[in-house]
C-alpha positions in Angstrom: 129.3 167.5 97.6 131.3 164.3 97.7 133.8 163.3 95.1 132.9 159.7 95.5 130.9 158.1 92.7 127.6 156.5 93.6 128.9 153.3 92.0 131.8 153.1 94.4 131.6 150.8 97.4 130.8 152.6 100.7 133.6 150.7 102.4 137.1 151.8 101.5 138.3 148.3 101.8 135.5 146.6 99.8 137.8 145.3 97.1 137.3 141.9 95.4 138.5 139.2 97.8 140.5 137.4 95.1 142.4 140.5 94.2 142.9 141.2 97.9 144.4 137.7 98.5 146.6 138.0 95.4 147.8 141.4 96.7 148.5 139.8 100.1 150.8 137.4 98.4 152.6 140.1 96.5 152.8 142.8 99.2 152.4 140.7 102.3 155.0 142.7 104.2 153.3 146.0 103.8 149.9 144.6 104.8 151.4 142.9 107.8 153.0 146.2 108.9 149.6 147.8 108.5 148.1 145.2 110.9 145.1 144.5 108.6 144.1 140.9 108.8 141.4 139.4 106.5 139.0 139.1 109.4 139.7 142.7 110.5 139.0 143.8 106.9 135.7 141.9 106.9 134.6 143.4 110.2 135.4 147.0 109.0 132.9 146.7 106.1 129.1 146.7 106.2 127.5 143.4 105.3 126.0 144.8 102.1 129.4 145.9 100.9 131.0 142.5 101.3 131.6 140.6 98.0 129.5 137.5 97.4 132.1 134.7 97.4 129.9 131.7 97.8 130.7 128.8 100.1 133.7 129.2 102.3 136.7 126.8 102.1 135.5 124.8 105.1 131.8 124.7 104.0 130.5 121.1 103.9 130.3 119.5 100.5 126.7 119.1 99.4 125.0 116.3 97.4 121.4 115.4 96.4 122.2 111.7 96.6 122.3 111.3 100.4 118.7 110.2 100.5 119.3 107.3 98.1 118.2 104.0 99.7 117.9 100.4 98.5 115.4 97.9 99.9 116.9 95.7 102.6 114.4 92.9 102.4 114.3 90.5 99.5 115.4 87.2 98.0 119.0 88.5 97.5 121.2 90.7 99.5 122.0 94.3 98.5 125.3 95.2 96.9 125.5 92.6 94.2 123.3 93.8 91.4 122.7 97.2 93.1 124.3 100.0 91.2 127.9 100.4 92.3 128.5 103.7 94.1 131.7 105.7 94.3 133.1 104.2 97.5 133.5 100.6 98.7 135.4 98.4 101.1 135.9 94.8 101.9 136.3 93.9 105.6 137.4 90.3 106.3 136.6 89.2 109.8 137.2 86.3 112.1 134.1 85.1 114.0 134.7 85.0 117.8 131.4 83.4 118.7 132.0 80.1 120.6 129.0 78.1 119.6 126.0 78.0 117.2 123.9 80.1 119.6 126.6 82.7 119.6 126.8 82.6 115.8 123.0 83.1 115.5 123.1 86.1 117.9 125.9 87.6 115.7 123.9 87.1 112.5 120.7 88.5 114.1 122.7 91.6 115.3 124.2 92.1 111.8 120.7 91.9 110.3 119.4 94.5 112.7 122.3 96.9 112.3 122.4 96.6 108.5 118.6 97.1 108.1 118.9 100.3 110.2 122.0 101.7 108.6 120.8 101.2 105.0 117.5 102.8 105.8 118.9 105.7 107.8 117.5 107.3 110.9 118.1 108.9 114.2 120.1 107.4 117.1 118.7 107.6 120.6 120.1 110.1 123.0 121.2 108.4 126.2 122.7 109.2 129.6 125.9 111.3 129.0 127.6 109.3 131.7 127.7 106.3 129.3 129.2 105.9 125.9 127.0 107.5 123.1 124.9 105.2 121.0 126.9 106.1 117.9 130.3 107.4 116.8 128.7 110.7 115.8 130.8 111.1 112.6 127.6 111.6 110.5 125.7 113.5 113.2 122.7 112.4 115.3 120.6 111.6 112.1 122.2 109.5 109.4 121.2 109.5 105.8 121.2 106.2 103.8 123.5 107.7 101.2 123.1 104.6 98.9 124.6 102.4 101.6 124.7 98.6 101.1 126.3 96.0 103.3 126.7 92.5 101.9 127.5 89.6 104.2 129.4 86.5 103.0 131.0 83.5 104.7 134.4 82.0 104.2 135.2 78.3 104.1 136.8 78.4 107.6 133.4 79.1 109.2 132.3 75.6 108.2 134.6 73.9 110.6 133.9 72.0 113.8 133.1 75.1 115.9 129.5 75.5 114.7 128.7 72.1 113.1 128.2 73.5 109.7 130.4 71.1 107.7 127.5 69.0 106.4 125.7 72.0 104.9 128.7 73.8 103.3 128.1 75.3 99.9 129.3 72.9 97.2 132.0 75.0 95.7 133.2 77.0 98.7 136.9 76.5 99.3 139.9 78.3 100.7 141.6 80.4 98.1 144.8 79.0 96.8 147.5 80.8 94.8 147.8 81.0 91.1 151.3 81.1 89.4 151.5 84.9 89.3 150.3 85.4 92.9 152.3 86.6 95.8 149.7 86.2 98.5 150.3 87.9 101.9 148.7 85.7 104.6 147.8 88.8 106.6 145.6 90.0 103.7 143.9 86.7 102.9 140.8 84.6 103.9 138.5 85.1 106.8 135.4 83.6 108.4 133.2 86.4 107.1 133.4 89.3 104.6 131.5 92.5 104.8 131.3 94.4 101.5 130.3 98.0 102.5 129.5 100.5 99.7 128.1 104.0 99.6 128.2 107.3 97.8 130.7 108.7 100.3 133.6 107.3 102.2 132.5 108.5 105.6 129.2 106.6 105.3 131.2 103.3 104.8 133.4 104.0 107.7 130.4 104.9 109.9 128.7 101.7 109.0 131.8 99.6 109.8 132.2 101.3 113.2 128.6 100.9 114.0 128.7 97.1 113.2 131.9 96.6 115.3 130.4 98.6 118.2 127.4 96.3 118.3 129.3 93.0 117.9 131.8 93.0 120.7 133.1 89.4 121.2 131.5 88.4 118.0 133.7 89.8 115.2 137.4 90.8 114.9 138.7 92.5 111.8 141.3 90.4 110.0 142.1 92.7 107.1 140.4 95.6 105.3 140.7 97.2 101.9 139.0 100.4 100.8 138.5 101.5 97.2 136.9 104.1 95.0 135.3 104.4 91.6 135.7 107.6 89.5 132.3 109.3 89.1 131.3 109.5 85.4 129.0 112.1 83.9 126.0 110.6 82.2 126.2 110.4 78.5 123.8 112.3 76.3 124.3 110.1 73.2 124.3 106.5 74.6 125.2 104.3 77.5 127.4 105.9 80.2 131.0 104.8 79.7 132.5 102.4 82.1 134.8 103.7 84.9 138.5 103.4 84.5 141.0 101.4 86.6 144.4 102.6 87.7 145.9 101.3 84.5 143.8 103.8 82.6 141.5 101.3 80.9 137.7 101.0 81.2 136.7 98.2 83.6 133.6 96.1 83.4 132.6 96.8 79.8 131.5 93.2 79.2 129.6 92.7 82.4 126.4 90.6 82.0 123.2 92.6 82.0 121.9 92.8 85.6 118.4 93.7 84.4 118.1 90.3 82.7 116.6 88.2 85.5 117.0 84.9 83.6 120.7 85.7 83.0 121.3 86.6 86.6 119.7 83.3 87.7 122.0 81.4 85.4 125.3 83.3 86.1 125.0 84.9 89.6 122.4 83.3 91.9 122.8 79.8 93.4 119.9 77.4 93.7 119.7 75.9 90.2 122.4 73.2 91.0 120.7 70.2 92.5 123.9 69.4 94.4 123.9 72.7 96.3 122.3 72.6 99.7 118.8 74.0 99.5 119.5 76.8 101.9 121.9 78.4 99.5 119.2 79.4 97.0 119.4 83.1 96.3 123.0 83.4 97.4 126.2 83.8 95.3 129.9 83.0 95.4 132.0 86.1 96.1 135.6 86.3 95.0 137.8 89.1 96.3 141.3 89.7 95.0 143.7 92.5 95.9 145.6 93.0 92.7 148.7 95.3 92.9 149.4 97.4 89.8 153.0 98.3 89.1 151.9 101.7 87.8 155.4 103.2 87.4 156.4 100.4 85.1 153.0 100.6 83.3 153.2 104.3 82.7 156.5 103.8 80.8 155.1 101.1 78.5 154.2 102.1 74.9 150.6 102.8 74.2 150.5 100.2 71.5 151.8 97.5 73.9 149.2 98.5 76.6 146.3 98.2 74.1 147.6 94.9 72.7 147.8 93.5 76.3 144.1 94.5 77.0 142.7 94.1 73.5 141.0 97.5 73.6 141.6 101.1 72.7 142.7 103.0 75.8 140.9 106.2 75.0 137.5 104.8 74.0 137.4 101.3 75.4 136.4 100.0 72.0 137.7 96.6 70.7 140.9 96.8 68.7 138.9 95.9 65.6 137.0 99.2 66.0 133.6 100.5 67.0 132.5 101.7 70.4 133.1 100.5 73.9 130.0 98.3 74.1 130.4 96.7 70.7 130.9 92.9 71.1 134.3 91.8 69.9 134.2 89.4 66.9 137.2 87.2 66.5 135.8 85.1 63.7 137.8 87.1 61.1 140.9 87.2 63.2 141.8 83.5 63.9 145.5 84.2 64.1 145.3 87.3 66.3 146.5 89.8 63.8 144.1 92.5 65.1 143.4 91.3 68.7 146.3 89.1 69.9 145.4 85.6 71.0 146.8 86.4 74.5 145.0 89.7 74.9 143.2 90.0 78.2 139.7 90.3 76.8 140.2 87.4 74.4 141.5 85.0 77.1 138.9 86.0 79.6 136.1 85.6 77.1 137.0 84.0 73.8 133.3 84.4 72.6 133.2 80.8 71.6 130.0 78.7 71.7 129.3 77.5 75.2 131.6 79.9 77.0 128.7 82.0 78.2 128.3 79.9 81.3 131.7 81.0 82.5 130.9 84.7 82.6 131.1 86.5 86.0 129.6 89.7 87.4 132.4 92.2 88.2 132.0 94.9 90.9 135.6 96.2 91.4 137.0 99.3 93.0 140.4 101.1 92.6 142.6 101.2 95.7 145.5 103.4 96.7 147.4 102.6 99.9 150.7 103.7 101.3 154.1 103.9 99.6 156.3 100.8 99.6 159.8 100.8 101.2 161.3 101.1 97.7 159.3 104.3 97.0 156.8 102.7 94.7 153.1 103.4 95.0 150.9 100.6 96.4 147.8 100.9 94.3 145.7 98.6 92.2 142.4 96.9 91.9 140.0 95.7 94.7 138.7 93.0 92.4 135.2 91.7 93.5 133.1 89.3 91.4 130.0 87.2 91.9 128.9 84.0 90.3 126.6 81.0 90.8 129.4 78.5 90.4 132.9 79.3 91.7 134.6 76.6 89.6 132.7 77.5 86.4 133.2 81.2 87.0 136.3 82.9 88.4 138.5 79.8 88.7 137.9 78.8 85.0 138.6 82.3 83.8 141.6 82.8 85.9 143.2 79.6 84.7 142.8 80.8 81.2 144.6 84.1 82.2 147.6 82.4 83.7 150.7 83.5 81.9 149.0 86.5 80.1 151.3 89.5 79.2 149.4 91.6 81.7 151.1 89.7 84.5 154.3 91.7 84.0 152.4 94.7 85.4 150.2 93.2 88.1 150.6 91.0 91.2 147.7 89.6 93.2 148.6 89.9 96.9 145.5 89.0 98.9 141.8 88.3 99.0 139.6 85.2 99.5 136.6 83.2 98.5 133.3 83.6 100.3 129.7 82.5 99.9 127.2 85.4 100.0 124.2 84.6 102.1 120.7 84.7 100.6 118.6 87.8 101.3 116.5 88.5 104.4 112.9 88.0 103.2 111.0 90.1 105.8 111.3 91.5 109.4 110.9 88.0 110.9 113.8 86.7 108.9 117.6 87.2 109.6 120.8 86.6 107.7 121.9 82.9 107.7 118.6 81.6 109.1 118.3 78.9 106.5 121.9 77.9 107.1 121.4 77.4 110.8 118.1 75.6 110.4 119.8 73.2 107.8 122.7 72.6 110.2 120.2 71.8 113.1 118.4 69.3 110.9 121.7 67.5 110.2 122.7 67.3 113.9 
């Protein structure tokens, strides 16, 4: 008759794994002397005596969102009014094509690759004596993972190389500095920008590598900035709160409603200005700004000062006058700025005065965190991306109003550029930039 209870494990070493590892830390010397490794302990026990610990440390993270896909074909490109995912990057490139035929081939290749990547699929298996068809970082079959790739052109592309000067978008120009800027030339401008966004970082990196692999001699990366957005749990009582930037405030609260087609036509999509070239219809002006945040200095600023600078409560995102995040600020009872200072960021950016609606912009920012500066400070901030139908009426007008705001003590724009986002690809017979090249040919 055994003294062992029927409730006891049959393996003498079948103790709880967490207790085992804790004991290993406390009595590591004794265990080491006994020569009992974790793997040896596991092998000494029957499978049905092993504790159920769930996924291992190196198990792959799982998600139900990897099959998310957005239509590639349409009047507008993806990645503008498409819901913003958790990961994004801007890649500014110089175009290496030597003539208009080379540019067309580049645009056709981009169209083909983006259509495939955003749809997902399987790469062909080729002769192993040659380079593989893909980097392989996502495996032989890639999931769409909410990927969008948005192609925009810089003012420098409309030079003598391709004969595009006569069909340049009306407001497209080279970005110039504002008073608080400290622009690094190595992080500014470009012939083309690629905005690549997806649920996971590896999907954006995979897409970039695929595009560069298929465009040798066509594109060269000029600069790149990656960013993230904190994932927010859905709200049970109302709209999901906006994500926060690295200054701790909610970002994008006052964005125009992307579901309002008439509003998007007025504020975001080009084509309603008779002075714009006809081929631009369905496109948009993209502004990219790399805005460094002096987070160490900001974290030592009083909360009351931070809230006065932004014009919102830090915890809830509500206007200083009260309410909830999405309540529209009303300054009519506060003409002297006793509640919301006249130089608060939200009051300068949008004073809510009659007629100012035409200056609103569609924000699509990401937070970035790079290396550490030589002085030991963190290089982190905002990858600021906005879209508008009129560059002058949109970002430039708003930024001029913000010049000299108190927030400038804590931020410093260091890079970016202005670009024109091409109209969408209508169907499988179309390609990115087709209307531009046809318009240029007709002016030749």
